[in-house]
CHARMM internal coordinates of N, CA and C (Angstrom, degrees):
IC EDIT
DIST 1 N 1 CA 1.4423
DIST 1 CA 1 C 1.5307
ANGL 1 N 1 CA 1 C 108.84
DIST 1 C 2 N 1.2979
ANGL 1 CA 1 C 2 N 115.68
DIHE 1 N 1 CA 1 C 2 N 138.78
DIST 2 N 2 CA 1.4586
ANGL 1 C 2 N 2 CA 121.93
DIHE 1 CA 1 C 2 N 2 CA 174.94
DIST 2 CA 2 C 1.5171
ANGL 2 N 2 CA 2 C 107.24
DIHE 1 C 2 N 2 CA 2 C -119.74
DIST 2 C 3 N 1.3198
ANGL 2 CA 2 C 3 N 115.75
DIHE 2 N 2 CA 2 C 3 N 128.41
DIST 3 N 3 CA 1.4620
ANGL 2 C 3 N 3 CA 118.76
DIHE 2 CA 2 C 3 N 3 CA 176.11
DIST 3 CA 3 C 1.5245
ANGL 3 N 3 CA 3 C 109.01
DIHE 2 C 3 N 3 CA 3 C -122.20
DIST 3 C 4 N 1.3266
ANGL 3 CA 3 C 4 N 114.19
DIHE 3 N 3 CA 3 C 4 N 142.35
DIST 4 N 4 CA 1.4589
ANGL 3 C 4 N 4 CA 121.52
DIHE 3 CA 3 C 4 N 4 CA 178.76
DIST 4 CA 4 C 1.5184
ANGL 4 N 4 CA 4 C 108.06
DIHE 3 C 4 N 4 CA 4 C -121.98
DIST 4 C 5 N 1.3179
ANGL 4 CA 4 C 5 N 115.77
DIHE 4 N 4 CA 4 C 5 N 125.82
DIST 5 N 5 CA 1.4655
ANGL 4 C 5 N 5 CA 120.14
DIHE 4 CA 4 C 5 N 5 CA 173.19
DIST 5 CA 5 C 1.5252
ANGL 5 N 5 CA 5 C 105.96
DIHE 4 C 5 N 5 CA 5 C -83.25
DIST 5 C 6 N 1.3175
ANGL 5 CA 5 C 6 N 115.57
DIHE 5 N 5 CA 5 C 6 N 99.86
DIST 6 N 6 CA 1.4649
ANGL 5 C 6 N 6 CA 120.70
DIHE 5 CA 5 C 6 N 6 CA -174.42
DIST 6 CA 6 C 1.5221
ANGL 6 N 6 CA 6 C 113.17
DIHE 5 C 6 N 6 CA 6 C -62.50
DIST 6 C 7 N 1.3215
ANGL 6 CA 6 C 7 N 117.32
DIHE 6 N 6 CA 6 C 7 N -25.26
DIST 7 N 7 CA 1.4633
ANGL 6 C 7 N 7 CA 119.81
DIHE 6 CA 6 C 7 N 7 CA -179.95
DIST 7 CA 7 C 1.5299
ANGL 7 N 7 CA 7 C 112.05
DIHE 6 C 7 N 7 CA 7 C -78.05
DIST 7 C 8 N 1.3280
ANGL 7 CA 7 C 8 N 117.70
DIHE 7 N 7 CA 7 C 8 N -24.59
DIST 8 N 8 CA 1.4683
ANGL 7 C 8 N 8 CA 121.15
DIHE 7 CA 7 C 8 N 8 CA 175.75
DIST 8 CA 8 C 1.5267
ANGL 8 N 8 CA 8 C 111.97
DIHE 7 C 8 N 8 CA 8 C -83.05
DIST 8 C 9 N 1.3104
ANGL 8 CA 8 C 9 N 116.63
DIHE 8 N 8 CA 8 C 9 N -26.85
DIST 9 N 9 CA 1.4648
ANGL 8 C 9 N 9 CA 121.63
DIHE 8 CA 8 C 9 N 9 CA -177.15
DIST 9 CA 9 C 1.5230
ANGL 9 N 9 CA 9 C 110.38
DIHE 8 C 9 N 9 CA 9 C -65.33
DIST 9 C 10 N 1.3389
ANGL 9 CA 9 C 10 N 115.25
DIHE 9 N 9 CA 9 C 10 N 129.52
DIST 10 N 10 CA 1.4669
ANGL 9 C 10 N 10 CA 121.01
DIHE 9 CA 9 C 10 N 10 CA 179.63
DIST 10 CA 10 C 1.5268
ANGL 10 N 10 CA 10 C 112.28
DIHE 9 C 10 N 10 CA 10 C -103.56
DIST 10 C 11 N 1.3209
ANGL 10 CA 10 C 11 N 116.71
DIHE 10 N 10 CA 10 C 11 N 6.52
DIST 11 N 11 CA 1.4585
ANGL 10 C 11 N 11 CA 120.13
DIHE 10 CA 10 C 11 N 11 CA 175.16
DIST 11 CA 11 C 1.5120
ANGL 11 N 11 CA 11 C 115.59
DIHE 10 C 11 N 11 CA 11 C 75.26
DIST 11 C 12 N 1.3179
ANGL 11 CA 11 C 12 N 118.23
DIHE 11 N 11 CA 11 C 12 N 33.32
DIST 12 N 12 CA 1.4666
ANGL 11 C 12 N 12 CA 119.94
DIHE 11 CA 11 C 12 N 12 CA 177.60
DIST 12 CA 12 C 1.5326
ANGL 12 N 12 CA 12 C 111.05
DIHE 11 C 12 N 12 CA 12 C -77.64
DIST 12 C 13 N 1.3257
ANGL 12 CA 12 C 13 N 116.53
DIHE 12 N 12 CA 12 C 13 N -25.07
DIST 13 N 13 CA 1.4688
ANGL 12 C 13 N 13 CA 124.60
DIHE 12 CA 12 C 13 N 13 CA 177.73
DIST 13 CA 13 C 1.5218
ANGL 13 N 13 CA 13 C 113.65
DIHE 12 C 13 N 13 CA 13 C 63.18
DIST 13 C 14 N 1.3215
ANGL 13 CA 13 C 14 N 116.58
DIHE 13 N 13 CA 13 C 14 N 23.41
DIST 14 N 14 CA 1.4667
ANGL 13 C 14 N 14 CA 119.94
DIHE 13 CA 13 C 14 N 14 CA 174.95
DIST 14 CA 14 C 1.5258
ANGL 14 N 14 CA 14 C 109.70
DIHE 13 C 14 N 14 CA 14 C -61.44
DIST 14 C 15 N 1.3170
ANGL 14 CA 14 C 15 N 116.92
DIHE 14 N 14 CA 14 C 15 N -37.47
DIST 15 N 15 CA 1.4656
ANGL 14 C 15 N 15 CA 120.40
DIHE 14 CA 14 C 15 N 15 CA 179.39
DIST 15 CA 15 C 1.5287
ANGL 15 N 15 CA 15 C 111.11
DIHE 14 C 15 N 15 CA 15 C -65.06
DIST 15 C 16 N 1.3250
ANGL 15 CA 15 C 16 N 116.81
DIHE 15 N 15 CA 15 C 16 N -39.60
DIST 16 N 16 CA 1.4652
ANGL 15 C 16 N 16 CA 121.62
DIHE 15 CA 15 C 16 N 16 CA 179.27
DIST 16 CA 16 C 1.5301
ANGL 16 N 16 CA 16 C 109.84
DIHE 15 C 16 N 16 CA 16 C -60.80
DIST 16 C 17 N 1.3160
ANGL 16 CA 16 C 17 N 116.67
DIHE 16 N 16 CA 16 C 17 N -43.08
DIST 17 N 17 CA 1.4587
ANGL 16 C 17 N 17 CA 121.29
DIHE 16 CA 16 C 17 N 17 CA -176.99
DIST 17 CA 17 C 1.5275
ANGL 17 N 17 CA 17 C 113.27
DIHE 16 C 17 N 17 CA 17 C -81.49
DIST 17 C 18 N 1.3359
ANGL 17 CA 17 C 18 N 117.92
DIHE 17 N 17 CA 17 C 18 N -25.41
DIST 18 N 18 CA 1.4637
ANGL 17 C 18 N 18 CA 121.46
DIHE 17 CA 17 C 18 N 18 CA -173.88
DIST 18 CA 18 C 1.5195
ANGL 18 N 18 CA 18 C 114.38
DIHE 17 C 18 N 18 CA 18 C -92.77
DIST 18 C 19 N 1.3020
ANGL 18 CA 18 C 19 N 118.00
DIHE 18 N 18 CA 18 C 19 N -20.04
DIST 19 N 19 CA 1.4666
ANGL 18 C 19 N 19 CA 120.74
DIHE 18 CA 18 C 19 N 19 CA -175.50
DIST 19 CA 19 C 1.5297
ANGL 19 N 19 CA 19 C 110.47
DIHE 18 C 19 N 19 CA 19 C -66.82
DIST 19 C 20 N 1.3431
ANGL 19 CA 19 C 20 N 117.19
DIHE 19 N 19 CA 19 C 20 N 120.42
DIST 20 N 20 CA 1.4613
ANGL 19 C 20 N 20 CA 119.56
DIHE 19 CA 19 C 20 N 20 CA -179.02
DIST 20 CA 20 C 1.5275
ANGL 20 N 20 CA 20 C 113.08
DIHE 19 C 20 N 20 CA 20 C -67.36
DIST 20 C 21 N 1.3208
ANGL 20 CA 20 C 21 N 117.33
DIHE 20 N 20 CA 20 C 21 N -20.94
DIST 21 N 21 CA 1.4678
ANGL 20 C 21 N 21 CA 121.74
DIHE 20 CA 20 C 21 N 21 CA -179.03
DIST 21 CA 21 C 1.5261
ANGL 21 N 21 CA 21 C 113.15
DIHE 20 C 21 N 21 CA 21 C -103.15
DIST 21 C 22 N 1.3345
ANGL 21 CA 21 C 22 N 116.90
DIHE 21 N 21 CA 21 C 22 N 1.38
DIST 22 N 22 CA 1.4760
ANGL 21 C 22 N 22 CA 122.38
DIHE 21 CA 21 C 22 N 22 CA 178.76
DIST 22 CA 22 C 1.5292
ANGL 22 N 22 CA 22 C 112.15
DIHE 21 C 22 N 22 CA 22 C 56.06
DIST 22 C 23 N 1.3325
ANGL 22 CA 22 C 23 N 115.21
DIHE 22 N 22 CA 22 C 23 N 47.63
DIST 23 N 23 CA 1.4624
ANGL 22 C 23 N 23 CA 122.19
DIHE 22 CA 22 C 23 N 23 CA -178.80
DIST 23 CA 23 C 1.5247
ANGL 23 N 23 CA 23 C 111.77
DIHE 22 C 23 N 23 CA 23 C -77.21
DIST 23 C 24 N 1.3247
ANGL 23 CA 23 C 24 N 117.53
DIHE 23 N 23 CA 23 C 24 N -28.44
DIST 24 N 24 CA 1.4634
ANGL 23 C 24 N 24 CA 120.83
DIHE 23 CA 23 C 24 N 24 CA -172.79
DIST 24 CA 24 C 1.5222
ANGL 24 N 24 CA 24 C 112.94
DIHE 23 C 24 N 24 CA 24 C -94.57
DIST 24 C 25 N 1.3148
ANGL 24 CA 24 C 25 N 113.82
DIHE 24 N 24 CA 24 C 25 N 155.85
DIST 25 N 25 CA 1.4613
ANGL 24 C 25 N 25 CA 122.24
DIHE 24 CA 24 C 25 N 25 CA 175.28
DIST 25 CA 25 C 1.5214
ANGL 25 N 25 CA 25 C 107.26
DIHE 24 C 25 N 25 CA 25 C -142.07
DIST 25 C 26 N 1.2981
ANGL 25 CA 25 C 26 N 117.40
DIHE 25 N 25 CA 25 C 26 N 174.42
DIST 26 N 26 CA 1.4624
ANGL 25 C 26 N 26 CA 121.93
DIHE 25 CA 25 C 26 N 26 CA 175.79
DIST 26 CA 26 C 1.5212
ANGL 26 N 26 CA 26 C 107.85
DIHE 25 C 26 N 26 CA 26 C -93.55
DIST 26 C 27 N 1.3111
ANGL 26 CA 26 C 27 N 116.12
DIHE 26 N 26 CA 26 C 27 N 129.62
DIST 27 N 27 CA 1.4627
ANGL 26 C 27 N 27 CA 121.75
DIHE 26 CA 26 C 27 N 27 CA -178.52
DIST 27 CA 27 C 1.5233
ANGL 27 N 27 CA 27 C 111.11
DIHE 26 C 27 N 27 CA 27 C -62.27
DIST 27 C 28 N 1.3211
ANGL 27 CA 27 C 28 N 115.70
DIHE 27 N 27 CA 27 C 28 N 151.45
DIST 28 N 28 CA 1.4642
ANGL 27 C 28 N 28 CA 120.90
DIHE 27 CA 27 C 28 N 28 CA 176.73
DIST 28 CA 28 C 1.5224
ANGL 28 N 28 CA 28 C 111.99
DIHE 27 C 28 N 28 CA 28 C -88.36
DIST 28 C 29 N 1.3467
ANGL 28 CA 28 C 29 N 116.11
DIHE 28 N 28 CA 28 C 29 N -10.60
DIST 29 N 29 CA 1.4559
ANGL 28 C 29 N 29 CA 120.36
DIHE 28 CA 28 C 29 N 29 CA -179.80
DIST 29 CA 29 C 1.5156
ANGL 29 N 29 CA 29 C 112.18
DIHE 28 C 29 N 29 CA 29 C -111.09
DIST 29 C 30 N 1.3084
ANGL 29 CA 29 C 30 N 116.23
DIHE 29 N 29 CA 29 C 30 N 149.03
DIST 30 N 30 CA 1.4627
ANGL 29 C 30 N 30 CA 121.94
DIHE 29 CA 29 C 30 N 30 CA 178.85
DIST 30 CA 30 C 1.5239
ANGL 30 N 30 CA 30 C 111.11
DIHE 29 C 30 N 30 CA 30 C -82.38
DIST 30 C 31 N 1.3367
ANGL 30 CA 30 C 31 N 116.23
DIHE 30 N 30 CA 30 C 31 N 148.57
DIST 31 N 31 CA 1.4586
ANGL 30 C 31 N 31 CA 119.80
DIHE 30 CA 30 C 31 N 31 CA 170.93
DIST 31 CA 31 C 1.5294
ANGL 31 N 31 CA 31 C 108.55
DIHE 30 C 31 N 31 CA 31 C -89.34
DIST 31 C 32 N 1.3174
ANGL 31 CA 31 C 32 N 117.33
DIHE 31 N 31 CA 31 C 32 N -174.90
DIST 32 N 32 CA 1.4678
ANGL 31 C 32 N 32 CA 121.04
DIHE 31 CA 31 C 32 N 32 CA -176.71
DIST 32 CA 32 C 1.5262
ANGL 32 N 32 CA 32 C 113.17
DIHE 31 C 32 N 32 CA 32 C -65.62
DIST 32 C 33 N 1.3383
ANGL 32 CA 32 C 33 N 116.31
DIHE 32 N 32 CA 32 C 33 N -19.46
DIST 33 N 33 CA 1.4700
ANGL 32 C 33 N 33 CA 120.76
DIHE 32 CA 32 C 33 N 33 CA 178.75
DIST 33 CA 33 C 1.5275
ANGL 33 N 33 CA 33 C 111.90
DIHE 32 C 33 N 33 CA 33 C -86.73
DIST 33 C 34 N 1.3313
ANGL 33 CA 33 C 34 N 116.57
DIHE 33 N 33 CA 33 C 34 N -2.87
DIST 34 N 34 CA 1.4567
ANGL 33 C 34 N 34 CA 120.36
DIHE 33 CA 33 C 34 N 34 CA -177.78
DIST 34 CA 34 C 1.5137
ANGL 34 N 34 CA 34 C 113.49
DIHE 33 C 34 N 34 CA 34 C 80.80
DIST 34 C 35 N 1.3311
ANGL 34 CA 34 C 35 N 116.09
DIHE 34 N 34 CA 34 C 35 N 24.37
DIST 35 N 35 CA 1.4632
ANGL 34 C 35 N 35 CA 122.87
DIHE 34 CA 34 C 35 N 35 CA -177.68
DIST 35 CA 35 C 1.5244
ANGL 35 N 35 CA 35 C 108.73
DIHE 34 C 35 N 35 CA 35 C -113.37
DIST 35 C 36 N 1.3212
ANGL 35 CA 35 C 36 N 116.10
DIHE 35 N 35 CA 35 C 36 N 144.09
DIST 36 N 36 CA 1.4587
ANGL 35 C 36 N 36 CA 120.77
DIHE 35 CA 35 C 36 N 36 CA 171.86
DIST 36 CA 36 C 1.5317
ANGL 36 N 36 CA 36 C 107.05
DIHE 35 C 36 N 36 CA 36 C -83.42
DIST 36 C 37 N 1.3319
ANGL 36 CA 36 C 37 N 118.69
DIHE 36 N 36 CA 36 C 37 N 104.40
DIST 37 N 37 CA 1.4606
ANGL 36 C 37 N 37 CA 120.14
DIHE 36 CA 36 C 37 N 37 CA -177.46
DIST 37 CA 37 C 1.5278
ANGL 37 N 37 CA 37 C 111.82
DIHE 36 C 37 N 37 CA 37 C -75.44
DIST 37 C 38 N 1.3051
ANGL 37 CA 37 C 38 N 115.34
DIHE 37 N 37 CA 37 C 38 N 166.49
DIST 38 N 38 CA 1.4592
ANGL 37 C 38 N 38 CA 120.53
DIHE 37 CA 37 C 38 N 38 CA 172.41
DIST 38 CA 38 C 1.5203
ANGL 38 N 38 CA 38 C 108.28
DIHE 37 C 38 N 38 CA 38 C -69.27
DIST 38 C 39 N 1.3246
ANGL 38 CA 38 C 39 N 115.15
DIHE 38 N 38 CA 38 C 39 N 153.75
DIST 39 N 39 CA 1.4578
ANGL 38 C 39 N 39 CA 121.00
DIHE 38 CA 38 C 39 N 39 CA 179.22
DIST 39 CA 39 C 1.5229
ANGL 39 N 39 CA 39 C 108.67
DIHE 38 C 39 N 39 CA 39 C -141.62
DIST 39 C 40 N 1.3190
ANGL 39 CA 39 C 40 N 115.92
DIHE 39 N 39 CA 39 C 40 N 156.47
DIST 40 N 40 CA 1.4584
ANGL 39 C 40 N 40 CA 121.11
DIHE 39 CA 39 C 40 N 40 CA 176.35
DIST 40 CA 40 C 1.5233
ANGL 40 N 40 CA 40 C 107.41
DIHE 39 C 40 N 40 CA 40 C -82.67
DIST 40 C 41 N 1.3203
ANGL 40 CA 40 C 41 N 115.95
DIHE 40 N 40 CA 40 C 41 N 127.37
DIST 41 N 41 CA 1.4545
ANGL 40 C 41 N 41 CA 120.20
DIHE 40 CA 40 C 41 N 41 CA -179.24
DIST 41 CA 41 C 1.5170
ANGL 41 N 41 CA 41 C 113.21
DIHE 40 C 41 N 41 CA 41 C -110.10
DIST 41 C 42 N 1.3185
ANGL 41 CA 41 C 42 N 117.62
DIHE 41 N 41 CA 41 C 42 N -57.38
DIST 42 N 42 CA 1.4669
ANGL 41 C 42 N 42 CA 122.86
DIHE 41 CA 41 C 42 N 42 CA -174.35
DIST 42 CA 42 C 1.5225
ANGL 42 N 42 CA 42 C 111.08
DIHE 41 C 42 N 42 CA 42 C -112.57
DIST 42 C 43 N 1.3207
ANGL 42 CA 42 C 43 N 117.21
DIHE 42 N 42 CA 42 C 43 N 65.66
DIST 43 N 43 CA 1.4696
ANGL 42 C 43 N 43 CA 121.29
DIHE 42 CA 42 C 43 N 43 CA -175.84
DIST 43 CA 43 C 1.5262
ANGL 43 N 43 CA 43 C 112.09
DIHE 42 C 43 N 43 CA 43 C -59.04
DIST 43 C 44 N 1.3166
ANGL 43 CA 43 C 44 N 117.95
DIHE 43 N 43 CA 43 C 44 N -29.41
DIST 44 N 44 CA 1.4650
ANGL 43 C 44 N 44 CA 120.30
DIHE 43 CA 43 C 44 N 44 CA -179.37
DIST 44 CA 44 C 1.5274
ANGL 44 N 44 CA 44 C 112.06
DIHE 43 C 44 N 44 CA 44 C -66.62
DIST 44 C 45 N 1.3172
ANGL 44 CA 44 C 45 N 117.90
DIHE 44 N 44 CA 44 C 45 N -18.97
DIST 45 N 45 CA 1.4650
ANGL 44 C 45 N 45 CA 121.53
DIHE 44 CA 44 C 45 N 45 CA 178.05
DIST 45 CA 45 C 1.5297
ANGL 45 N 45 CA 45 C 113.10
DIHE 44 C 45 N 45 CA 45 C -88.53
DIST 45 C 46 N 1.3168
ANGL 45 CA 45 C 46 N 117.48
DIHE 45 N 45 CA 45 C 46 N -10.37
DIST 46 N 46 CA 1.4643
ANGL 45 C 46 N 46 CA 122.20
DIHE 45 CA 45 C 46 N 46 CA -175.55
DIST 46 CA 46 C 1.5279
ANGL 46 N 46 CA 46 C 111.47
DIHE 45 C 46 N 46 CA 46 C -67.69
DIST 46 C 47 N 1.3342
ANGL 46 CA 46 C 47 N 116.23
DIHE 46 N 46 CA 46 C 47 N 136.34
DIST 47 N 47 CA 1.4655
ANGL 46 C 47 N 47 CA 121.00
DIHE 46 CA 46 C 47 N 47 CA 174.60
DIST 47 CA 47 C 1.5342
ANGL 47 N 47 CA 47 C 111.35
DIHE 46 C 47 N 47 CA 47 C -107.34
DIST 47 C 48 N 1.3369
ANGL 47 CA 47 C 48 N 116.52
DIHE 47 N 47 CA 47 C 48 N 8.95
DIST 48 N 48 CA 1.4721
ANGL 47 C 48 N 48 CA 123.89
DIHE 47 CA 47 C 48 N 48 CA 175.84
DIST 48 CA 48 C 1.5256
ANGL 48 N 48 CA 48 C 112.64
DIHE 47 C 48 N 48 CA 48 C 56.54
DIST 48 C 49 N 1.3190
ANGL 48 CA 48 C 49 N 116.01
DIHE 48 N 48 CA 48 C 49 N 41.10
DIST 49 N 49 CA 1.4672
ANGL 48 C 49 N 49 CA 120.86
DIHE 48 CA 48 C 49 N 49 CA 179.70
DIST 49 CA 49 C 1.5284
ANGL 49 N 49 CA 49 C 112.17
DIHE 48 C 49 N 49 CA 49 C -71.07
DIST 49 C 50 N 1.3393
ANGL 49 CA 49 C 50 N 117.43
DIHE 49 N 49 CA 49 C 50 N -25.55
DIST 50 N 50 CA 1.4606
ANGL 49 C 50 N 50 CA 121.32
DIHE 49 CA 49 C 50 N 50 CA 177.43
DIST 50 CA 50 C 1.5175
ANGL 50 N 50 CA 50 C 115.40
DIHE 49 C 50 N 50 CA 50 C 86.25
DIST 50 C 51 N 1.3243
ANGL 50 CA 50 C 51 N 117.76
DIHE 50 N 50 CA 50 C 51 N 3.22
DIST 51 N 51 CA 1.4642
ANGL 50 C 51 N 51 CA 120.33
DIHE 50 CA 50 C 51 N 51 CA 179.47
DIST 51 CA 51 C 1.5232
ANGL 51 N 51 CA 51 C 110.83
DIHE 50 C 51 N 51 CA 51 C -56.90
DIST 51 C 52 N 1.3115
ANGL 51 CA 51 C 52 N 116.76
DIHE 51 N 51 CA 51 C 52 N -42.87
DIST 52 N 52 CA 1.4705
ANGL 51 C 52 N 52 CA 120.84
DIHE 51 CA 51 C 52 N 52 CA -177.92
DIST 52 CA 52 C 1.5248
ANGL 52 N 52 CA 52 C 111.87
DIHE 51 C 52 N 52 CA 52 C -60.77
DIST 52 C 53 N 1.3247
ANGL 52 CA 52 C 53 N 116.17
DIHE 52 N 52 CA 52 C 53 N -42.19
DIST 53 N 53 CA 1.4648
ANGL 52 C 53 N 53 CA 120.92
DIHE 52 CA 52 C 53 N 53 CA -179.92
DIST 53 CA 53 C 1.5276
ANGL 53 N 53 CA 53 C 110.94
DIHE 52 C 53 N 53 CA 53 C -65.87
DIST 53 C 54 N 1.3036
ANGL 53 CA 53 C 54 N 116.47
DIHE 53 N 53 CA 53 C 54 N -40.53
DIST 54 N 54 CA 1.4662
ANGL 53 C 54 N 54 CA 121.75
DIHE 53 CA 53 C 54 N 54 CA -179.21
DIST 54 CA 54 C 1.5249
ANGL 54 N 54 CA 54 C 111.50
DIHE 53 C 54 N 54 CA 54 C -69.52
DIST 54 C 55 N 1.3184
ANGL 54 CA 54 C 55 N 117.11
DIHE 54 N 54 CA 54 C 55 N -41.71
DIST 55 N 55 CA 1.4635
ANGL 54 C 55 N 55 CA 121.61
DIHE 54 CA 54 C 55 N 55 CA -171.81
DIST 55 CA 55 C 1.5268
ANGL 55 N 55 CA 55 C 113.63
DIHE 54 C 55 N 55 CA 55 C -83.89
DIST 55 C 56 N 1.3184
ANGL 55 CA 55 C 56 N 118.57
DIHE 55 N 55 CA 55 C 56 N -17.54
DIST 56 N 56 CA 1.4693
ANGL 55 C 56 N 56 CA 121.44
DIHE 55 CA 55 C 56 N 56 CA -176.51
DIST 56 CA 56 C 1.5301
ANGL 56 N 56 CA 56 C 111.06
DIHE 55 C 56 N 56 CA 56 C -66.12
DIST 56 C 57 N 1.3424
ANGL 56 CA 56 C 57 N 117.76
DIHE 56 N 56 CA 56 C 57 N 116.18
DIST 57 N 57 CA 1.4619
ANGL 56 C 57 N 57 CA 120.26
DIHE 56 CA 56 C 57 N 57 CA -178.52
DIST 57 CA 57 C 1.5319
ANGL 57 N 57 CA 57 C 113.48
DIHE 56 C 57 N 57 CA 57 C -71.95
DIST 57 C 58 N 1.3295
ANGL 57 CA 57 C 58 N 116.42
DIHE 57 N 57 CA 57 C 58 N -16.82
DIST 58 N 58 CA 1.4669
ANGL 57 C 58 N 58 CA 120.74
DIHE 57 CA 57 C 58 N 58 CA -178.65
DIST 58 CA 58 C 1.5212
ANGL 58 N 58 CA 58 C 112.96
DIHE 57 C 58 N 58 CA 58 C -97.68
DIST 58 C 59 N 1.3331
ANGL 58 CA 58 C 59 N 116.84
DIHE 58 N 58 CA 58 C 59 N -2.93
DIST 59 N 59 CA 1.4651
ANGL 58 C 59 N 59 CA 122.96
DIHE 58 CA 58 C 59 N 59 CA -176.70
DIST 59 CA 59 C 1.5272
ANGL 59 N 59 CA 59 C 110.75
DIHE 58 C 59 N 59 CA 59 C 52.61
DIST 59 C 60 N 1.3206
ANGL 59 CA 59 C 60 N 115.47
DIHE 59 N 59 CA 59 C 60 N 42.36
DIST 60 N 60 CA 1.4596
ANGL 59 C 60 N 60 CA 120.19
DIHE 59 CA 59 C 60 N 60 CA -178.56
DIST 60 CA 60 C 1.5238
ANGL 60 N 60 CA 60 C 112.99
DIHE 59 C 60 N 60 CA 60 C -98.20
DIST 60 C 61 N 1.3342
ANGL 60 CA 60 C 61 N 117.38
DIHE 60 N 60 CA 60 C 61 N -0.91
DIST 61 N 61 CA 1.4626
ANGL 60 C 61 N 61 CA 121.38
DIHE 60 CA 60 C 61 N 61 CA -177.77
DIST 61 CA 61 C 1.5210
ANGL 61 N 61 CA 61 C 110.05
DIHE 60 C 61 N 61 CA 61 C -115.11
DIST 61 C 62 N 1.3376
ANGL 61 CA 61 C 62 N 115.40
DIHE 61 N 61 CA 61 C 62 N 134.70
DIST 62 N 62 CA 1.4623
ANGL 61 C 62 N 62 CA 121.94
DIHE 61 CA 61 C 62 N 62 CA 174.90
DIST 62 CA 62 C 1.5263
ANGL 62 N 62 CA 62 C 108.02
DIHE 61 C 62 N 62 CA 62 C -126.68
DIST 62 C 63 N 1.3298
ANGL 62 CA 62 C 63 N 116.33
DIHE 62 N 62 CA 62 C 63 N 132.33
DIST 63 N 63 CA 1.4616
ANGL 62 C 63 N 63 CA 122.24
DIHE 62 CA 62 C 63 N 63 CA 179.74
DIST 63 CA 63 C 1.5175
ANGL 63 N 63 CA 63 C 108.47
DIHE 62 C 63 N 63 CA 63 C -116.09
DIST 63 C 64 N 1.3249
ANGL 63 CA 63 C 64 N 115.61
DIHE 63 N 63 CA 63 C 64 N 126.83
DIST 64 N 64 CA 1.4693
ANGL 63 C 64 N 64 CA 121.84
DIHE 63 CA 63 C 64 N 64 CA 177.33
DIST 64 CA 64 C 1.5145
ANGL 64 N 64 CA 64 C 108.23
DIHE 63 C 64 N 64 CA 64 C -136.13
DIST 64 C 65 N 1.3213
ANGL 64 CA 64 C 65 N 116.39
DIHE 64 N 64 CA 64 C 65 N 130.41
DIST 65 N 65 CA 1.4758
ANGL 64 C 65 N 65 CA 120.27
DIHE 64 CA 64 C 65 N 65 CA 177.68
DIST 65 CA 65 C 1.4998
ANGL 65 N 65 CA 65 C 110.90
DIHE 64 C 65 N 65 CA 65 C -77.00
END
COOR INIT
IC SEED 1 N 1 CA 1 C
IC BUILD
């Protein structure tokens, strides 16, 4: 399972660009800060490597198998 705290996400999209399986996408809805946060798109492709959790500067991503 991958969870994203949309209110912590600042929209840098490092996770979108860094994910080797292209699991992330940009959300279509704004968060309270007026930012389009990252969102999980293709969870079935995820191999739970944890790169997204490690690389996120906002610590808004949690990965649990």
